N, C-alpha and C positions, 0 to 999 in steps of 0.2 A: 854359367860356371865361372868361378874366378880362375885366373891364370897365375901361375907361380914361376919364380925363377929357380933357385937352388932347391932341390928336393922334389920339384914338380908336385907341390902340395896343393890340393883343392881347398880353398878357404871360403867358398861361397856358402852362405847359410841364410835361412829364411825364418829363423825364430823371431818372435815378437820382440822388438827392440825399441828403446827410447833414445834420447839424445846421446850421441857418441862423442866423446872428447878424449884427448890425451893431455896429460899434464906432466911436466918434467920438474923433478925436485932435486936440486944439486945436493950431493953428499960429499963432494970433494972440492977441488979448486973451482973458482967461479967461472973461468973461461970455459967455453963450450967444448972445445976439442979435447981437453984433458980431464974433463970432469967425469966422475962416476955418478950416475943418476939412478933414480927410480922412475920407471915409466908407469904411470897410473892410468888405468882404463876405467872410465867412469860410465856406469850404466847398470843394467840388471845382470847380476852375476851369472845366472844360468844361461843368459844369451851369449856369453862370451866363451863358453866352454870350447867350441870348435877352434877358436883362435889359440886358446891355451894349449889344447892338445897339439895343434900344429906347431906351436913353439916347442913343445916337448920333443916332437919328432925332429924338428929342425936343429935342435941344440942337444941332440944325443942324450935325451932323458933328463937334461938339467932344466926341468920345467919350472914355470913360475908358480908361486904359492899365492893363496888367497888369505887375506887377513882382514879382520874387522877393525876399521880405523875409528869406530864410534859413529860412522855414517853408514847406513845400510847400503848393501850392494856395491861395495867398492872392491876392485880387483887390482893388485899391483904385482909387478915383476921386478925382482932385483937385477941390477945390471951385471950380476955374475953370469946370467944367461944371455943378456942382450947388452952389447957395448953401447950402442946408441940407436935411436929411432928418429928419423926425420920425416915430418909430415908436411908436405907442401913447402912453404917458405917460412913457416912459423913453428911455434912449439905447442899449438893447440888447434884442433880442427873439429868440425862437426860434420858427420857423415850425411850423405843425402840418400834419397830413396833408391835411385837407380844409377847415379853416377859413381864409377869406381873410385876408391881411395887407394892411393899408391904409397906403399911403405918402402923405405930403404932400411934394411936391417944388416948390421955388421956382426958377423959371426967369426970369432977367432981373428978379428981385425981384417976379415975379408968381406967387403960389402957384398951382399946379395939382395936382389930386389924381388918383390912379389906384389900382386894386386889383390885386394879384397873387394868382391862384388857383394853388396848386401841390400836387403829389402826390409820393409816394415809392413807387416800385415795390418797394423792399426791404421796406417796411412791409407792403405787400400780400402779399409772399412769406411773411412771418411769419404772416399770417393764414391763408394756404394751409397752412402747417405746422400751425397750430392745428387747422385743419379736418380734417387727416389722422387725427386721433385723436378718440376719444369719451371725454368725461368721465363717469365712472360713480361715483355716490355709494356704490355697494357697496364700492368699493376703499377708501373711508374707513375702513371697519371692519377690513379685512384688512391695510391698509398703514399706517394712522395710528399703530398701536401701535409698529411698527418705527421709524417716523419719530421718534416721541417718545423711544423707547429710545436711538436714535442721535443725538439732539439736533436733529432736524429739526422743521419746522412743516408740518403736513399741511393743504393747502387747494388748490382748483383755480386755479392762477395764471393760466392762459390765459383764464379766464372774465372777467378784467378787461382783456383786450386789446381796445381799441376802435379802430375805424377812424379816428375823428376826433381821435385824440390822438397825442402824440409817442411814436413806438415806442421810442425810447431811454429813455423813462421807464417802460416797462411792467415788471411784475413778472418778475424772472428775467432781464431783458435789460440788458446793459451795453455801451455803445458807447465807442469811442476818442474822446477829447475833441478831437483834432486832425483825424483823418481821418473820424470818424463811423462807421467800420467796426464791425460787431458782433464783439466780442472775447470776451464771456462769455455763456453761456446756461445758466441754472440752472432746470430744470423738475423738480427732485426733489420727491417727495411731492405731485404735482399731479393725482393721480387719473386719469392718462391711460391709455387702453387702445387697442390697435390693433397692426397689424403694420408694422414699418419695412421698406419696400421699397428696392431699390437705387437707384430714381429719386426717392427722397424729397426734399422741399424742404430737409430737414435738412442734406443734403450740399452745399448751395449757398451756404454761408457760409465761404469759404476762409480768412478771417482769424481764425477762432476760435482762442482760446488756452486756454479752459476750457469744458468741456461736462459737465454733470451731469444725468443722466436717472434717477437712483436712485429706488427705491421707487415704480415705476409697474408697469403690466402690459402688456408687449409680447409676450404669448404668441404663439408662432408665428414670432417674429423670431430671427434669429441675429446675431452680431456680424459685420456685413458688411464687405466691402472698403472701402466708403465711409468708414468710420471712420478708415481709414488715409490718407485724402486731406488731413486737416487737418495740414498740414506745420508749422504754428506752434503746434500744441496742446502745452500743458505739463501740463494736468490733465484726466483723463478718468475719470468715475465712472458706471458702468452697473450698479451693484450692486442686487441684490434687485428685479429688474425682469422676471423670468421669461424671460430669453433662453435659447435652447436651441440644440442642434446644434453644428457645428464652428465654432470661432472662426477667422475669416479670418486667414491668415498676414500680410496687409497691416498688421495691427495692430502688427507689429514694425517697420514703417517710420516710426513716430512717434518719431523719434530725439531729439526735444526733450522728451519726456515726463519730468516730474519725479514725477508721482503717477498711478498706474493702479490702479483699483478695479473689478474684475469680480465681486466676491464674491457668494455666496449665489444664484447662478444655477445651481442644482444639475444642470440638464440640459444645460449647456454644457460643451464639452470642447475641448481642444487636439488638433490633428492629431499624429501620432507625433513629429514634430520641431518642432512649432510652439512649444512652450515653450522649447526650447533656443535657437531662433532669436530669440525675444523677449528672453531673458536676454543673448544675445550682442550684440544691436543697441541695446537701450535702456540706454546707458551712463550716462545722467544720472539714472536713477531714484533717488529718495529714499524713496518710499513705494510698496509693492507689496502689494496684497491680492487674492488669488485663492482665498479660502476657499470651499470647496464646489465648485470647478471641477475637473473630471476632468482630471488631468494624466497620471497613470499612467506616471511616468517615474522614473528614478533621480535622487536629489537632485543638482543640478548644482553641482560644486565652484566653477565660475566665479562663481556668485552670491555667494560669500563673499569675492570679490575686489573687490566694488563698495564702495569706501571711502565713497561718498556715501550709502549706505543708512542710513535712519533707522528704518523699520519694515518688517517682513516677515511677512505673514500668509499661511501656506500650510496651513491646517487642512483636514482632510477632502479632500485632493487626490489620494489614491491614490498618494502617493510611496512608493517602495520602495527596497530596497538598504540601504546603510550610510551613515550620516551621517559626514562627514569627521572623522578623528581629530586632524588637525593643529590648531595654534593658530589662533584666529579673531581677525584684526586688523581690526576694524570699529569705529573709535573713535566714530562717530556713532550706531551702532545702539542704539536704545532699546527696541525690541520685536521678539521672535522668537517666532512662534506656529506650532508644528508639530502641534497637537492633532489626534488622530483618524487619523493615518497609521499604521495598525496594522501595516503590513509594513515600516515604516522602523525600522531597528535602529541601534545605536551605543551609545557610552558618553556620559556627561554631557559636553557640549561644553566645550572648553578655551578660555576667553576670556582675552585679554591683560589685563594689569593696567590698561592705558589703555583702559578701556571706560566706556560710558555706559548700560549695560543697565538698564532699569526694569521691564520685564515679560518673563517667560520662561515659556512653556507647552509642555511636552513630554508632557502627559498623553495617555493612551490611545494610546501608541505602543509599539514593541517595544524601547525603550531599556532597557539592563540594566547590571549591574555595580554597584560601590559608588560612592557620591558622593565626589568627590575633595576633598582638603583645600583645593585652590585655589579652590573655589567661594566661599570667604570673601573673595575679591578683588572680588566683585560689589557694590561699596560703594553703588551707587545703586539696587539692586534693591528694588522695592516689592511685586511679586506673583510668587510662584513656585508653579507648578502641575506636580506630578510624579505625580499620581494615576493609577491603572490602568496602571501600567508594571511592569517586571520588576526595578526597582532592588532591591538587597538589601544585607545587611550593616547595620552600625550607622551612625547619623547622625553625621557628623564634628562635632567641637566647634567647628570654624571657622564653622559655620552661624550661630553666635552673633555673628559679626562684622557681619552684615548689619543694621546699625542702622536702616536705612530701611524694612525689610521690614514690610508691613502685612497681607499675606495669605499663608498657607502651607498648601498642600494636599498631603499625602503619603499619602492613604488608598488602600487596595486595592493596596498594594505588598508587598514581601517584607522590609521592614525588620525588624530584630530588635534584641535587646539592650535596654538601658535608654534612657530619654529623657535626652539630655545636659542637664546643668545649665546649660550655656551659653545655652540657649534663653531663659533668664531675662534675657539682655541685650537681647532684642528688644523694647524698650520701646515701639516704635511698632506692635507687632503687634495687629491687631484680630480676625483670624479664624485659628484653628488647627484643622486637621482631620487627625488621625493614626489614624483609624478603620480597621478591617479590616487591620491589620498584625500583626506578631508581637512587639510590644513587651511587655516584662514588667517586673515590679517595681512600684515606687510612683512617684508623680509627684514630681519634684524640687521642693524647697521654693523654689528660685530663681524658679519660675514665678509666685510671688507678686508679682513686680515688674511683671508684664504688666497694668498698670492700664488700658490702653486697649482691652483685648480685649472684644469683644461676642459672639463665638460660639466655643464650645469644644466640639469633638467628638473624643472619643478613647477611649472605653471605658477610660479610665485616669484617674488622679487628676491634675487640672490646677489651676493656681493661680488666685488670686482675680480679678485685674483683667482677665481676658480677656472679650471681647465675644462671640465665637463659639468654643465649645470642643466638639470632637467627638472622643470616644474610644471609640466603640462597637466591639464585636466584637474587642477585643484581649484580652490575657491579664493585665490589671492586677488587682492584688489589694490586700488590706489595707483599711483604712478610708479614706474620702474625707477629704482633708486639710482642716483647719479653716479655712485661709486662703481656701479656695474660696468660703466663704459670705460673705466680706467684699469680694469684687470689686465695685467701685462701678458699672462699666459693663457688666457681664455681661448679655447679652440672651438668649443661647441656651446651654444646658448639656446635652450629650448624652454620658453615660457608660454607655450601655446595653450589654448583652451582654458584661459583664465578670464578675469574681468579687469584687466589692467586698462587704465584710461589715460588720457592726455597724450602729449607728444613724447617722442623718444629723443634722447640726446645724441651727441656725436661721439663715436667710438674713437678712443685715443691711440689704440694699438692695432696693428694689422695682423694679429695672430689668428683671428677667427676664420674657421673653415665652414662652419654650419650655423645658420641663424634660423630659428623658427619662432615667430611671434604671432602665428596665425590664430584666428578665432579669439580675438580680444575686442576691446572697444577703443583701440588707439586711433588717433586722428592726426590731421595735419599732413605735411608733405614727408616723403621718405628722406631721412637725413642724407646729406651728400657724402658723409664719411663712409657709408655703406659701399658706395661705388669706388672707394679707395682701398677696399680690402682685397688685395691682390691674391690672397690664398683662398678666398671664398669659393666653395664648391656647391653649397646648397643655400638657397635663399627662399624662405617661405614666409610671406607676409599677407596671406589671404584672409578674407573675412574680417576685415577691420573697416575703418572709415577713412582710409588714406584718400587724399584728393590731390589735385594739381596735375600739371603737365610733365610727363616724362620724356625727355629727349633721348633718343636712342644712342646718342654720342656719349651719354653718361656711363654706358656699359663697356666702354672701350678698355678699361683696365681690368675688367673681370674675366681674364683669359682662362681661368681655371673653373669657371662656373659651369656646372652640368645640369642643375635643376633650378628652375625659376618659376615660382608660383605667386602671382599678384592678383589672383582672381577675387571676385566679390568685393570690390572696392569701388571707388569713383574716379579712377585714374584715366587720363587720356594719353595719347602717344603721338609724338611727332618724329618724322624721319629725318636723319641727317644724310649727307651725301656719301659718306664713307662707312655706312652702317653694315655693309655686306661682309666686311672683313672682321667683324666683332664676334665675340663669344665662339671661339674656334672649337671648344669642347662641349658646347651645349647639347644636351640630349632631350630635354623636356621643357617646354614653355607653356605655361597655363595662365592665360590672360582673360578668361571668360568673365562675363558679367561686370564689365567696366563701362567707360564712356568713350571707347576708342571709335573713331569715325574716319571717314575718307577712304581713299584707296591705299591699301596696305602693300608695301614693297620692302619689308624688312627681311631680307633673305640671308639670315645668319645661319651658322651651323650647316653649311652645305653638305658636308660629309659625315655629320654626327647626329643631327636632329632626328629624333624618332617619334616625338609626340608634340603636336601643336593644337591647342584648343583656344580659339578666338570667338567662341559662341556667345550669344547674348550681348552683343555690342551694336554699334551703328555703322559697321563697315559697309561701304557702298561698292567697293571693287577690290580685286585682288590680282596682282600680277602673277605671271607664270612662275611656279615654284620649282627650284632646282634640286631639291633635297633627294639624294639618292637612297637614303636609309629610312625615310619617313614611313612609319607604320600606322600612325593615327592622325587624321586630319579632321577637325571639327570646326566647320564654319557656320553651323546652324544658328538660326534666330538672329540674323543680321538683316541688312537691307541691300544685299548684293543683287544688282540688276544686270542680267545678261544671259547669254546662251550657256549651255552646259560646258563646263571647263574640260575640253577634250585633252588638254595637256596633262590632266591627272592620270591618264592612262600610261604615261611615261614613268610614273612612280611605281617601279616594279615591286617594291617591298610593302606598299600600302595595303593594310589589312582592313582598316576602318575608314570609311568616307561618309561624313555627315554634312549634308547641304540643306537640311530641312528648314522650313519657315523662312525662305528668302523670296526674291522676286525673279528667280530663274524662269525662263520661258523658251518657247520654240521647240522644234524637234530635236531629240537627242541625236538621231541619225547614226552615222557611221564614223568609225575612227580610222585614221591612217596607220595606227599602230596595230600590229598583229597581236592578238590575244591581250587586249589592254587591261583586263581585270583579273589576271591570273591569281593574285594573292588575296583578293578581297574576301573578307568574311562577313563584314557588316556594311550594307549599303542603305543609306537613308536619304531619300530625295523627297520626303513627305512635305506637303503644304507648299507647293510651288505652282507654276503655271505651265509645266511641260505639257506638250501635246503631241499628237501623232501616235504611231504605234509604239508598243513597248520595245525597248532597244535590244533586239534579238541578238545582234552581234556581241554586245557586251554580256548578255546573259549566257551565251554559249561559251564564253571564255572564263567562266567562274570555276576554275579547276579546284580552288580551295574549298568548294562546297560539294565536291564529288569524292566518293569512295574514301572517306576518312577512316582509317583503321584506329578507332578509339581504344581498342584493347591493347595495342602496343604503343599508344601515345602517352607521353608524360603530360598530365594535366597541370596547367599553371595559368595564372592570371596574365592576360595579355600585357606585354610591356615589362614583365619581370619587376614590377614595383612602380613604374612611373605612370601607368595608366590606372590609377586608383580612383578616378572620378567616375561619373556615371554617364550613360547615354539614355536618351528617351526613345522608346519604341511604342508605336501605336498598336494597341490590341483591343479589338471590340470597341473602337471609337474612343478608347481611353489612352492617354499618354502615360506609360509606366516607366519608372526609372529602374534601369539595370545597373547595379553596382558591382565593380570588380568582375570584368567580363572574362570568362574562361576562354581559353584558346579553342575549345570545341564548339563555342556558340557561333552560329551563323544565321543571318537574317537578311531578308530583302524587304525594305519598307518604302513603298511607293504610293501611299494613299494621298487623297486630296490633291490630285492633279487633273489634267484633261486628256489623259491617255485614251486612245480609241482603238477599235479593231478587236481582233481575237487574241486570246492569251496564247503566247508561243508554246508549242508542244515541247520545246527544248528545256523548259523549266523542269520537266519531269526527270531530266538527267541529274538534277542537283540532289542526289539521294542522301546527302548529309545535311540538308537544310533543316534548320530548327524552327524558323519563323518566316511566314510569307504573308504580306499585307498588300493587297492591290485594291483596297476599298476606295469608295468615293471617286470613281473615275467614270469613263463612258465605254467600258469594255463590253463587247457583245460576243455572241456565239456560245458554244458549250464549254463546260469544264473539261479540259483535256483528260483523256483516259490515262495518259502518261503520268498523271499525278499520283497514281497508285504506287509509283516507285519511290515516293518521298517518305521512305520508311522511318526517318528520324523526326519527321515534322511534329511539332508540339503546338504551334499556334497557326491558324489558317483563317484568313479574313478576306472574303471576296464581296463583302456587303456593298450596297448602294452602287450597283452597276446595272447593266442591261443584259445580263446573262440569261440564257434560256436552255431548254432541254432538260434532261434528267441528270440527277446527281449520280455519277458512276458508282455502281454497287461495290466495285473493287476498292473504293476508299475505306471500306470497313476494315481493311487489312492494316491501316495506319494506327498501330497499337499504342503509339506514344502521344497521340493527339489529345490535348487537354482543353484547347480553346478552339471553337468553331463558330464562324459567323458568316452565313450565306444569305442574310436577310436583305430585303428590298432589291430583289431581282425578279426574274420571270421564270423561275425553275418549276418543273412539273414532275409528276410521277412519284414513285414509291421511295421513301427515305431509307437509305441503307440501314441495315440492322447488324448488330453484333459488335463485339469489342467495345471501343470507346464511344461509338454512336449511341449506345444505350444510356450514356451519361449526359447527353446534351438536352437542354430544355427547349421550350417553344421559341424563345427569343433568338435561337440560332437560325430559325427558318422564317422569321416574321416577314409578312408581306410578300409571300410567294404563294399566291392563291392556288396554284396548280399542284402543290405538294400534298401528299397524304401519307398516312401511317404514323406509327409511334414516333415522337410524342404528341403529334397533333391530334386534335379530336376528329378530324376528317378521315373517314375510312376510305380505303382504296377499292376501286372496282376491279373486276376480274382482269380487265385489259391493262390495268396499271400495275399488276403484280408481276415482277420480273421472275424469270426462271432463276432458281438458286444456283449460284456459281460454286464451283468446286472449292474455291478458297474459303467461302463462308461456311460451307457444309463440312469442312475438314476438321470437325470436332471429334471424330472417332479415332481411337487408337488403332495402330496397325495390329494385325493378327486376327483376321476375320474368322469366325467359326461358321462354316457353310451349313452344318447340320442345323444349328439354331436358326440360321437365316431362312432355310427352306421350310422349317416348321412354321416360321413367322409368315412366310408367303401364303401358306394354306389358310391360316386364320385370317390374314389380311384380305384375302380374296373374298371370303364370305362377308366380312364386315364391310368391305369396300362396295360390293354390289348392293348390299342392303342400304348403305348410306346414300349411294347414287340414286337409287329409286326414290328414296325419301325426298331428296333435294329436287329431283325432277318433278315429282308429284306436287310438292309444295310451291315450286317456282321461286324459292327464296335463295338465290345464289349468294346474296349478301351475307347470309348466315355463315357460309363457309369462309368467306373472306374475313369475317370477324374472328372466327376460330383460328385461322392461320395467323393473323396479326397477333392475337393474344398468346398463342403458343410460341411464336418467335420471340416475343418479349420475355416470356417465362424462361426460354432457353438462354437468352442473354443474361438474365439475372442469375440463373444457375451457373453459367460459365464464369461470371464474375466472382461468385462465391467460391467456386472450386479453385480459381486462381488465387484468391485471397488465402484459402486454406493451405495452398502450396507455398505461400510466403512471397508471392509476386505482387508488388505494389500496383495499384490502379491509379493512373494519373488523374 
């Protein structure tokens, strides 16, 4: 309750109120003390009734009057009833939600004081809205990047909403200065989480004109009918907020909408006619963004009749059919984005000469045909994306008229012919990508004029001033033009996968950050200017004919280099004394298949190197490696002579170790390091001279091959991009190349050594192992029963050893097994049946004279038939019917006795064996067919 002075009047009230202010208007002398004034109360008139009534009582009935000044909801009091009012230290004040406002009122020249305590129900309503959602810091990580990318500022706005402050001053809240109504609410990037229900407080602000809830997490919410109740709404943005389900058709009732953005809510979709209704009703739209929303409709022709349209984003919407072929008369249209609608076909759109188009994206659609000459009329165009389409033919010379063009992407299309010289007129061009097309010939000299270019990709010869130039995988030939080396702004140069020949010149500027000239026919030595490019991060020169000696000291200035690929050339390497401090940021070094020889001691990138491939060289030795983050080490196919490098056990991050085809020898033995191979996923020691027993200590430490939860694991290629080459794995005596190794792939490859003794039982603990190859050794004893636990095993090779005994019947439970080779051993007994074992041929068991059963022609004797295990016989479904079973017992007893007498009298037990083998085989075939019918693939 409010407290009063004279009159003891209660002036507390809780009616809905807007901004409160007092204004003083002189009607007498200008000095404050002697002036007669009007005190004007600004707000909603009915909310001020208690104050007016109080003034009435306080001033003996001489109440204030209400007059319309031409502005709605104004109340004024003549100074005949109030001599003066003082509020704070000024002549205007704004009330707060809970803090009292103190008035000094002079009545009959005797000042009296009273206090007004006031509230706002609407402010409380906003606090209820804030309470409906949960601010989660976790969303800062997932959404702040998008906010930054799209120009927003990510922080929890509602955290600063306080009950004791003016709600119209809160973050994201804008009120009308006259009526005090909430007209704009911007809670984008506010870390909000929760479900928006149909009775949400959000829908209780009918005067809203702009609503922005972008970049929050309203998972489980749909675009409800309540959003269609904001009849005054002109701007609605719900983008990137995890809305899902059907978009309410009431959204099309917002006839005043000028801007609508529902983009990047990938699980939201329109009803069959919802999109058409929206296009039909929202006639004032200027900006429409439905990127990622499932529309699944034919492109509506009526949309191209909206002369007010400024931008139209419809990427990845599932649009199909044919884009209109008629002329497009949208004079205000600046952006058209149809990216990713793969079933949307058509020719290049025909825009009228009176156009304002700045951005056009038709990439990854089914648009086709030749580019028209009329495209030269797009005078304002700055970005043009036509990649991953079916456009064909030559590029029209009129493309050179687009003087404002900054970005041109034409890659992965069917363009052919030569590159038009008119492209040299595009002096504003910064990025040019013509890769994976069918261009031929040389790069026109006119491209030398493209001095703003920063990126050039084109597997073709491109001019000097480009910033991004990509020409890879084209048919360009000849030598790289000399002007290319003088482009002052060039940042990226990609001419890979072409047929360029000759030597390359010296670069005159140091702006380059990425060079890719791989897979060409370039020769000679690597130009010394490349080693002066202090900004260079990526250098790819693989698969050419480079030769000569590289001194490691040349890399001294490349302190920003992260990726180096010089593989498949004829280069040699010499070490300098101070090489260990070089390349402080290097992450990947690929030097395979060169002429590198001697003992290597280039220990660069101690704290950064993750991938090192020196395979297929002539290296004879290797010093201990200090790299703490190394994940992939490939020293295969060299001439390294020595004992097993136990120091590799100290590389705690190492996942791939390849030492195949060298001259390693001796016992692997024990390591002084506890659990030395914790992170190993791929171990390849094939084709060496290791001897003694298999290294049980190392095998026991392979924790990365145990209990991998693939269901909750994000599958990615090892190295996150840098390990994109291949490894060789021996399967059934063949060396197979594995490209792009998944992080779930695990294998142990130890064939063609001189390992002896029994196979360690501990290998059976590696239940996430995919491939195991111990072939061509001198292993003896039996196949461990623990191998039945290798449930993920796909390839299993124990061939060419001295193994004996039976094949464990429990191996039939290895349902992922697709390659099996047990040939050239001394195995005996019945071959397991069921599951994958029914798919293996005779060659899997070749030269094991004691084996019998399918698929071999040799039948098993009675002594060789094992008792069926529960695992193999567990083909029945649960839910036994004992009545039927007992009925079967009765019939089976009679038939069984008769069959037993017949066999006993005939003395031909082999006949029963043949029947059993045949029936088991039929059962396997039936099981396979039933599995296929259920949709389960057979490896």
